[in-house]
VEXDREN-2710 file (C-alpha; in Angstrom, 1 decimal):
% VEXDREN-2710
k/r/px/py/pz
1/MET/65.6/123.9/-127.1
2/SER/66.5/127.5/-125.8
3/LEU/69.5/129.1/-124.4
4/PRO/71.0/128.9/-121.0
5/LEU/71.3/125.0/-121.4
6/THR/70.6/122.6/-118.8
7/GLU/73.1/119.4/-118.5
8/THR/70.6/117.7/-119.9
9/ASP/70.2/120.0/-123.0
10/VAL/73.3/119.5/-123.6
11/ASP/73.5/115.8/-123.3
12/LEU/70.5/115.6/-125.4
13/LEU/72.1/117.7/-127.9
14/LEU/75.5/115.5/-128.1
15/SER/73.3/112.4/-128.3
16/ARG/71.7/114.3/-131.5
17/LEU/74.8/115.2/-133.1
18/GLY/76.1/111.1/-132.7
19/ALA/73.1/110.0/-134.7
20/LEU/73.7/112.9/-137.2
21/ARG/77.3/111.3/-137.4
22/GLY/75.5/107.4/-137.3
23/GLU/72.6/108.3/-140.2
24/VAL/76.0/109.7/-142.6
25/GLY/78.0/107.0/-141.8
26/LYS/74.9/104.5/-143.6
27/VAL/75.6/105.9/-146.2
28/ILE/78.9/106.9/-146.9
29/VAL/81.5/103.6/-146.1
30/GLY/84.9/105.3/-145.1
31/GLN/85.9/108.9/-145.5
32/HIS/85.9/108.7/-141.5
33/GLU/87.9/112.2/-141.2
34/THR/86.0/113.9/-144.0
35/VAL/82.7/113.5/-142.8
36/GLU/84.1/114.3/-139.0
37/HIS/85.6/117.5/-140.4
38/LEU/82.0/118.0/-142.5
39/LEU/80.6/118.2/-139.0
40/VAL/83.3/120.2/-137.4
41/GLY/82.2/123.0/-140.3
42/LEU/78.6/122.5/-139.0
43/LEU/79.2/122.8/-135.8
44/ALA/81.6/126.0/-136.4
45/GLY/79.0/127.9/-138.6
46/GLY/81.9/127.8/-141.8
47/HIS/81.8/126.7/-145.1
48/CYS/83.5/124.1/-146.5
49/LEU/85.9/123.2/-149.8
50/LEU/85.6/119.3/-150.4
51/GLU/88.6/118.8/-153.4
52/GLY/89.1/115.6/-154.8
53/VAL/88.7/113.2/-158.2
54/PRO/85.3/112.9/-159.8
55/GLY/83.9/109.6/-158.4
56/LEU/84.7/109.7/-154.6
57/ALA/81.5/110.7/-153.7
58/LYS/82.0/113.8/-152.9
59/THR/78.5/115.2/-154.0
60/LEU/76.7/112.1/-152.4
61/MET/78.4/113.3/-149.0
62/VAL/76.9/116.9/-149.1
63/ARG/73.6/115.4/-150.3
64/THR/73.4/112.2/-147.1
65/LEU/74.4/115.7/-144.7
66/ALA/71.6/117.2/-145.9
67/ASP/69.2/114.6/-145.8
68/ALA/70.6/114.0/-142.4
69/MET/68.8/117.4/-141.5
70/HIS/65.7/119.2/-141.4
71/LEU/67.5/121.8/-143.3
72/SER/66.2/123.3/-146.9
73/PHE/68.9/122.2/-149.7
74/LYS/69.7/123.1/-153.1
75/ARG/72.3/122.1/-155.1
76/VAL/74.0/124.2/-158.0
77/GLN/76.0/122.2/-160.8
78/PHE/78.7/125.0/-161.5
79/THR/79.5/125.0/-165.9
80/PRO/81.2/127.4/-168.1
81/ASP/78.1/129.1/-168.7
82/LEU/76.5/129.5/-164.9
83/MET/75.7/132.8/-164.6
84/PRO/75.6/135.3/-161.1
85/SER/72.0/135.3/-161.5
86/ASP/71.4/131.6/-161.7
87/ILE/72.8/131.4/-157.7
88/VAL/71.2/134.6/-156.5
89/GLY/68.3/135.7/-158.5
90/THR/67.1/138.1/-160.5
91/GLU/64.3/140.0/-161.1
92/ILE/61.6/139.3/-163.1
93/LEU/58.5/141.8/-164.5
94/GLU/55.3/140.8/-163.2
95/GLU/51.9/142.5/-164.1
96/ASP/49.5/143.7/-160.7
97/HIS/46.4/141.5/-161.5
98/GLY/44.5/144.5/-159.1
99/THR/45.9/147.7/-160.8
100/GLY/47.0/146.7/-164.1
101/ARG/50.8/147.9/-163.5
102/ARG/53.9/146.5/-164.1
103/VAL/56.3/145.5/-162.1
104/PHE/59.6/144.3/-161.0
105/ARG/60.1/141.5/-158.1
106/PHE/63.4/139.8/-157.3
107/GLN/63.0/135.9/-157.5
108/LYS/65.1/134.1/-155.0
109/GLY/68.1/132.2/-156.3
110/PRO/69.1/128.4/-154.6
111/VAL/71.6/130.6/-152.5
112/PHE/68.2/131.3/-150.6
113/ALA/69.1/127.9/-148.8
114/HIS/69.8/126.6/-145.4
115/LEU/72.3/124.3/-147.6
116/LEU/74.1/125.1/-150.7
117/LEU/76.0/122.7/-152.6
118/ALA/78.1/124.1/-155.2
119/ASP/79.1/121.6/-157.4
120/GLU/82.3/121.4/-159.3
121/ILE/82.5/125.2/-158.3
122/ASN/85.8/125.6/-160.1
123/ARG/83.9/124.6/-163.2
124/SER/83.0/127.9/-163.6
125/PRO/84.8/131.7/-164.0
126/PRO/85.6/133.9/-161.6
127/LYS/83.0/136.1/-162.3
128/THR/80.4/133.4/-161.5
129/GLN/82.1/132.2/-158.7
130/ALA/82.4/135.7/-157.3
131/ALA/78.6/135.8/-156.7
132/LEU/79.3/133.4/-153.6
133/LEU/81.5/135.9/-152.0
134/GLU/78.8/138.2/-149.8
135/ALA/76.3/135.3/-149.4
136/MET/79.6/133.3/-147.6
137/GLN/80.8/136.3/-145.8
138/GLU/77.9/138.1/-144.9
139/ARG/74.9/135.6/-145.1
140/SER/73.2/138.1/-147.5
141/VAL/72.3/138.7/-151.0
142/THR/72.4/142.6/-152.5
143/TYR/70.1/143.1/-155.3
144/ALA/69.4/146.5/-157.1
145/GLY/70.2/148.4/-154.4
146/GLU/67.8/145.9/-151.5
147/THR/69.7/143.4/-149.2
148/TYR/68.0/140.3/-148.7
149/PRO/69.1/138.3/-145.6
150/LEU/69.7/134.5/-146.0
151/PRO/68.7/131.5/-143.7
152/ARG/70.0/131.0/-140.9
153/PRO/72.3/128.8/-140.3
154/PHE/73.6/129.0/-143.8
155/PHE/76.6/126.6/-145.3
156/VAL/77.8/126.5/-148.3
157/LEU/79.2/122.9/-149.0
158/ALA/81.9/123.2/-152.4
159/THR/83.0/120.3/-154.1
160/GLN/86.5/121.2/-156.8
161/ASN/88.0/119.1/-158.8
162/PRO/92.1/119.0/-158.7
163/ILE/93.1/122.4/-160.8
164/GLU/95.4/120.3/-163.0
165/GLN/92.5/119.0/-165.0
166/GLU/91.1/120.6/-168.2
167/GLY/88.2/122.9/-167.8
168/THR/89.1/124.3/-164.1
169/TYR/89.6/127.9/-163.3
170/PRO/91.6/128.4/-160.2
171/LEU/89.2/130.2/-157.1
172/PRO/89.7/133.8/-155.8
173/GLU/92.2/133.9/-152.6
174/ALA/89.4/136.0/-151.5
175/GLN/86.5/133.2/-152.1
176/LEU/89.4/130.8/-150.6
177/ASP/89.5/132.3/-147.5
178/ARG/86.2/132.2/-146.7
179/PHE/86.0/128.5/-146.6
180/LEU/86.7/127.5/-142.9
181/LEU/88.2/124.2/-144.1
182/HIS/89.6/122.6/-147.2
183/LEU/89.5/119.0/-147.2
184/ARG/90.8/116.8/-149.6
185/ILE/89.6/112.8/-150.2
186/ASP/91.7/110.5/-151.1
187/TYR/91.0/106.9/-152.7
188/PRO/89.3/104.4/-150.7
189/SER/91.3/101.6/-149.2
190/ALA/90.5/98.3/-150.9
191/ASP/88.3/96.7/-148.0
192/GLU/86.2/99.9/-148.1
193/GLU/85.9/99.7/-152.1
194/LEU/84.6/96.3/-151.5
195/ALA/81.9/97.9/-149.1
196/VAL/81.0/100.0/-151.4
197/LEU/80.6/97.8/-154.2
198/GLU/77.9/95.4/-151.7
199/ALA/76.0/98.6/-150.8
200/THR/75.5/99.8/-153.8
201/THR/75.3/97.4/-156.4
202/GLY/72.2/95.7/-154.6
203/GLU/69.0/95.7/-154.6
204/SER/68.2/98.4/-151.6
205/GLN/70.1/101.0/-150.4
206/ALA/70.8/103.1/-147.3
207/HIS/69.3/106.0/-147.1
208/ALA/69.9/108.6/-143.9
209/GLN/67.3/109.5/-142.1
210/PRO/66.8/113.7/-140.7
211/VAL/67.8/113.4/-136.8
212/ILE/68.5/117.2/-136.1
213/GLY/66.9/120.7/-137.1
214/ALA/67.1/124.1/-138.0
215/GLU/66.8/125.2/-134.2
216/GLU/69.1/122.5/-133.0
217/VAL/71.6/123.7/-135.0
218/LEU/71.8/127.5/-134.0
219/VAL/71.7/126.0/-130.5
220/ALA/74.6/123.8/-131.3
221/GLN/76.6/126.8/-132.7
222/SER/76.1/128.7/-130.1
223/LEU/77.4/126.0/-127.7
224/VAL/80.6/126.0/-129.7
225/ARG/81.2/129.6/-129.3
226/GLN/81.4/128.9/-125.3
227/VAL/83.9/125.7/-125.8
228/HIS/86.9/127.0/-123.3
229/VAL/90.3/127.6/-124.7
230/SER/92.8/128.3/-122.9
231/ARG/94.8/131.5/-123.0
232/ALA/98.1/129.5/-124.1
233/LEU/96.4/127.1/-127.0
234/LEU/95.3/130.5/-128.4
235/ALA/98.7/131.4/-128.6
236/TRP/99.8/128.5/-129.9
237/ALA/97.5/128.9/-132.4
238/VAL/98.3/132.2/-133.5
239/ALA/102.1/131.2/-133.9
240/LEU/101.3/128.7/-135.8
241/VAL/99.7/130.5/-138.3
242/ARG/102.3/133.5/-137.9
243/ALA/105.1/131.3/-138.5
244/THR/103.5/130.4/-142.3
245/ARG/104.6/134.0/-143.5
246/PRO/107.7/134.4/-144.8
247/ALA/108.4/137.8/-143.6
248/GLU/108.0/136.6/-139.6
249/SER/108.8/133.1/-139.9
250/HIS/112.2/131.8/-138.2
251/GLU/111.9/128.7/-140.4
252/SER/114.2/128.7/-143.6
253/ARG/111.6/126.6/-145.7
254/ILE/108.4/129.0/-145.1
255/ARG/110.7/132.4/-146.1
256/GLU/112.4/130.9/-148.9
257/LEU/109.4/128.3/-150.5
258/VAL/105.8/130.7/-149.6
259/ASP/105.0/133.7/-151.3
260/TRP/102.4/134.5/-148.8
261/GLY/101.5/133.1/-145.7
262/ALA/98.0/133.2/-143.8
263/GLY/96.3/135.8/-141.8
264/PRO/94.3/136.3/-138.8
265/ARG/91.2/134.9/-140.5
266/ALA/93.0/131.7/-140.1
267/GLY/93.6/131.7/-136.3
268/GLN/89.8/132.1/-136.1
269/ALA/88.9/129.6/-138.1
270/LEU/91.5/126.8/-136.0
271/ALA/89.7/128.2/-133.0
272/LEU/86.5/127.9/-134.2
273/ALA/87.1/124.7/-135.6
274/ALA/88.7/123.5/-132.7
275/LYS/86.0/124.2/-130.8
276/GLY/83.6/122.0/-133.0
277/ARG/85.5/119.0/-132.4
278/ALA/86.0/119.2/-129.0
279/LEU/82.1/119.2/-128.9
280/LEU/81.6/116.9/-131.6
281/ALA/83.6/114.1/-128.7
282/GLY/81.5/116.2/-126.1
283/ARG/83.9/117.6/-124.2
284/LEU/83.4/121.5/-123.5
285/SER/87.6/122.3/-123.9
286/VAL/89.7/122.5/-126.0
287/THR/92.9/120.7/-126.2
288/LEU/96.1/120.6/-128.3
289/ASP/95.3/117.5/-130.1
290/ASP/92.0/119.6/-131.9
291/LEU/93.9/122.1/-133.1
292/ARG/96.7/120.0/-134.6
293/ALA/93.9/117.7/-136.2
294/LEU/92.8/120.5/-138.1
295/ALA/95.9/122.1/-138.6
296/ARG/95.8/121.4/-142.3
297/PRO/92.4/121.5/-143.6
298/VAL/92.7/125.4/-142.0
299/LEU/95.4/126.3/-143.6
300/ARG/96.2/124.4/-146.7
301/HIS/93.7/127.2/-148.5
302/ARG/95.3/130.3/-147.2
303/VAL/99.7/129.5/-147.6
304/LEU/100.4/130.2/-151.6
305/VAL/103.4/128.0/-151.9
306/GLY/105.7/129.8/-154.5
307/PHE/106.9/129.1/-157.5
308/ARG/110.5/127.4/-156.7
309/GLY/108.3/125.3/-154.2
310/GLN/105.5/124.3/-157.1
311/ALA/108.6/123.4/-158.5
312/ASP/110.2/121.0/-155.7
313/GLY/107.2/119.5/-155.6
314/VAL/106.4/121.4/-151.8
315/THR/102.9/121.2/-150.8
316/THR/101.4/123.1/-148.2
317/ASP/100.3/120.6/-146.4
318/SER/104.2/119.2/-146.3
319/LEU/105.2/122.5/-144.9
320/VAL/102.1/122.4/-142.0
321/ALA/103.7/119.3/-141.4
322/HIS/107.0/120.3/-140.7
323/LEU/106.0/123.4/-138.7
324/LEU/103.4/120.9/-136.6
325/ALA/106.3/119.3/-135.5
326/THR/108.8/121.8/-134.9
327/LEU/106.4/124.7/-133.0
328/PRO/107.6/124.0/-128.9
329/ASP/103.8/122.7/-127.0
330/PRO/102.1/125.0/-124.8
331/ALA/104.0/125.1/-121.6
332/SER/100.4/124.5/-120.0
333/PRO/97.9/123.4/-122.7
334/LEU/94.8/122.9/-120.3
335/ALA/95.8/126.0/-118.0
END
């Protein structure tokens, strides 16, 4: 499937995306919004951070997504003693059997995969977490002065436990900003939990089958860039992002409770994610609902609530909800 796409190509691609969602749904019970947001991140070419207490199938969700695609997949379990070289790779000394000389050869680490699962990423100290910074931003790794490109497409899907739990390290703000979406996973409903027990305690269990490959993912990402978003909606997204900054916001709650707000990358993330959501729904134009639906996962890790707000139990989600309720709608959202 090559560009430019015909209408038939677009229809085929959309059907493959629907099949991808269906394959993930065969294994993951409930969590429809989280699965949708993971697929949005995939289409937008961004990384996702999943947060939730242990046992909510965060790792299973990522593994299932990998199983449903023809992509190379690696998993790194982050622990306090994990070293940066355990992620990006290291040089090893080898003997050339032809000449007898010893030479250094770079042995690539698990980051050299289409899909990297960074499991419990906040179990490792900042030095190790920072090993992913270049890979996430530049899609390359530099070692001993040599730059090695990563496979395309490349995604980091990281899981983390709530920061209040013992043995966790807060992710640096610079790394948090490199995640397109920050997804929070809650406990399932009673009916969903019953369905989980029925599906996982019997003799057979469901498995996802691969339905989409690397080339189709790259084409889908290119198509996302072509999804239309009006200037009025872009202006609304900019107004929302700027309203999170204490120095610029007209909301007293933001000025009093927030230490600093989201930067320009948040607006880029919101626009791209909204385009991905529109394409996933079979539309080639973004609506205001797309932007609203993704405001929380885009902004919740980019706005820092100050000490006073934390003491009062204020969360970023509640502040974003307040802004969504007070920010005027664009005059002509479909223009």
